[in-house]
N, C-alpha and C positions, 0 to 999 in steps of 0.2 A: 716568411715562414708559413708553412701549410696549416690548414685547420685540420687537426687530427683529433679523432675521437677516442676515448678510452672506455671500454666496457669493463667495469669492475664492480663486483657485487659481494659483499661479505658473505652472503648466504651460500656462495659456492663452497665455503668451508664445511657446511653441513653435510656434505656427502663424505661419510666416514668410512675409511677403508681399514683393513686389518691391522694388526700390530706389526710394525716395521714394513708396512707396504710402501713402495716407492711413490705411488701416485697419492700423496698425502695432502690433507689440508694446509700444511705448512707451505706448499708451493705457492698458494695464493698470497699468504703472508710475505713470501719472498718477492713476489711480483710487486707487491704494493711498496715494499722498501725500495725496490728499483726505481719506480715511477714518482715517488713521493715528491722529489724535488722539481719535477716536470709539471705537476697539476696546474699550476697557474697558466700553463700554455695549452692545456688539454680541454676538450669538451667531454666531460665525465658523464657516463650513462650507467643507469641501473637496469637489471634484467626484468623481463616480464614473461608471462605464460603465453606461449603461441597458440594458434589454432591447430588442432591435431592433424587437420588436412595436410598441412606442410609436411609434418613428420611422415605422413603416409604417402608422400610422393616418392619416399625413399625406402621406408621400413614397412613391411606387412602389417595390417592391423592386428593380426593374431600375435605377432611379435611384441607389439606396443603393449597390448593386453598382458601378455605373459610376464613382461618386465614390471608392469604396474602390480600385478598380483604377487609376485616374488617380493617386492618391497612391502606390500601391506601385510604379507605373512611374516615379515622381518627375517627373511632368510639372509644368511651371510654371504652367499655367493651365488653367481648366476652364470649358467652355461659352462664355466670352467672355474678352477679354484684361483686364477689370477684375477678374476672380476669379482672383487669384494664389494658388497653393496650394504646398505642399511635402509631403514624404513623411509628415510628422506631421499634415497638416490633417485628415484623416478621424477619427483617434483624438481629436484635440482638439475637433472639432465634437461628437463623441459625449460627451465629458466635459462640454461645456456643456449638452447636453440632460440628461444623467444628474444633473448637479448641480442643475439647475432642478427636476427631478421629485423629487429628495430634498427640495429646499426647500419644494415644495408639500406633501409628507407632514408635515413639521413644522408648517406653517401649519394644516393640516387637523386634526392631531392636538392643536392647541392649545398646542404646546411654544414657539411664537413667534407673534406677532400679525401681522407682516407681514415683508417682506424685499426686500432689493436684491441682484440677481444681476449681479455684474460679469464677464460672460462675453464671450468672443470665439471664433470669429467671430460676427458678429451674425446675425439670421435673417429679419427681416419681408419681405425681398424674394424669398425662396426659394419657388417654387411646387412643385407636386406632382412634377414631373419636370424642373425646370429651376433651376439656379443663377443668381443675378442680384444685382448690387449688393453684392458681397462677402460674399453670404449663401448658405449651403449647406444647412443644415437650419433650418426655421422654428421656433425655439425656443418662442415664445409659442404658436403654433398647436398644437404638440405638447403643451404644457402644458395648454391648453384641452381637448384630447381626453383627456389623462390625467385631468383633474378630473372629467370626465363618466364615463370608463370605469372608473376605479378608485375614485372617491369618490362617485359618483352624483349630482354637482351637476347641476342642471336648466338653470340659466341663468348663463353665463359672459359677463362684459363685458370686452371688450378696448378699451383706450384707447392710442392710438399718436400721441405728439407729435414724433416724428422729423420732420425737415424735409422728408423725402422719403416720399411715399405708400407704405404697405405693401402693394404689389400682391399680393404672395404670401398674406399673411393674408387679404386680401379675397376673392381667387380661391378660397381654400380653403373659405370659409364662406359666400359670398354666396347660397347656396340654404338656408341652415340658420337656422331661427327661434330656435334655443336659444343661439346665440352672436352677441352684438351687437358689431360692429366698428365703432368710431368712430376717425376720423383727421382731425387738423388738420396741414396741410403747405403747402408753397409751391405756389402754382398750377401744375397740370401742363403748362400752356402755356409755362412758363419753367423747368421742373425735371424731372429725371429722377424716375420712369421714365415720365411721361407719362400716368399714370393718376390716378384719385381726384377726378373732377369731381362736381359737386353732383347731377348726375342719375343717378350711379351709386349705387343703393339697394338692391341685391340682386336676386334673381330667384326666381320660384316661390313656395314657401312661405316663402323667406327675404326676400321683398320688404319693405323698411322696417327691416330689421335691419342694414343697412350705412349708415353716414352719414358724409359727407365734408365737411369745411370747408376748401376751398382758400383760401390767403392770397395776395395779390398781392405782388410783389417790393416791398422797402423799407419793408413795414409791419412793425409790432412789437406792443408790449404792449397798446396800445388795441384793436387789431383782434383779438388773440387773446382778450382779456377778453370782447369783444362776442359773438364767435362761440361760445365755450364756454357763455356764458350763454343764447344763443339756440338752440344746437343740442345740446350734450352733456348739460347738466343736466336739461332737460325729458324728453329720451329715456331717460336712466337713471332718472328718477323714475318713468316709466312701466314700463320693463323690469324694474327692481329686480334687478340682478344678484347672484347669491349670492356670488361671488368676482369680484374685478377683477385682470386682468392688465394690466400697463402696458408697452408698447414704448417705453422711454426713450431717445429719441435727443436729444443736446444740440447738434445741428448747426444749429439755428434761431437760436443765439446771434449776436449782431451782430459778434463777434469770430472767428467761424467762417467760413472761405472756401469752404465747401461749398454756400452759398446766399446769396441777397440778402435774406433776412429779418432783421430787426433786433430780435430779442427780447432783452431785458436779462436779467441775472442775477436781478434782482428779479421779471420777469415769469415765469421759470421757476419761482421759489419760490411765487408766487401761484397759478400753475397746479396745482403738486403739492399745496398746502394745500387747495385745492378738491377735488381728486381724493380726498384723505384724508377730507374731510368727507363726500363722497358714499359712500365705503367705510364709514364709521362708521355712516351712516345706513341703508344697504341691504345691506351685505355683512359684518357683524359685524366690519368693520375689516380685513377679509381683502385684502391687496394683495400681489401678487407682482410687483416691478417688475424688468425685464430690460433690460440695456444694449443698445442698438442703436447709432445714430451718435453723433457728437461727437468732432471732429477737431482742435480747438484744444488742443494739450498744455498751453498756458499757462492756459487757462480751465477745463479739465476738472476739476482738483482742486477749485475752488472750487465749481462746479456739482454735482459728486457729494457734496461735503460738505453743502451746503445740502439737497440731496435726501434724503440719509440722515437729517439732523437732524429733517427734516420727518416722515419716517416714525417716527422715535423719539418725536416730539412733544417735542423738546428745546428 
């Protein structure tokens, strides 16, 4: 069995969103219910505040200050009505980043083989100077910069299977040939945020290091398997990432009402098993998986349990 870390901190529930908001504190409670039986096998981690310089490798300092001021003023939304905030949001978003960077350190030091980071708020929609889609700091993008800046990693692979395209992550790295961004998501003609078409492949020196696999509504396991085998696996065989970061969104599940995609629990498991195989082949097994979407409180415990068991090799 592998040494798997779990970043979980009850303080993540202190980011309070509006009434009936899908990105609710109950999501973290659902995650805990899923992993509770696995805790004896896991290395559990708490979050800590990061140095702002790492956040500013991705986000403009003026944007960071603007978010902090909005929270101190106790505003209820930031940049658009979807982005509900409270006084604690800035600090909790910082803790999410800091916890992920601490997790990266443990993986790179060899104390753990891989990890799942059960954080909120999520991050993959956040751009350099704009919050979007419940996201304020782009957790995975900051982790990628940290791996390169702190640990000297040359090639970082990002796999994003949230049902919504990670516009923020793509925009931050589209001209960068050292960070490969792959996303499989509902087709942008039918889904937020309207980006992530097949012809979006990066720009300049980064052309070819962005790869999108859009999926039509009401499709599921069969289409996901075909696209991953056609697109992701050959691309990573060529790129050979030294570390893999996963934007793990569980909202493509057939019981999640945030999309029309019909991925089953078994489909999610197959996908993660294959990602672990890729990491074992090219990345010394080094995976840091970070929670993005997933809004079915009933299904989330089951999906997270399976996800973590696969990381454990259990």
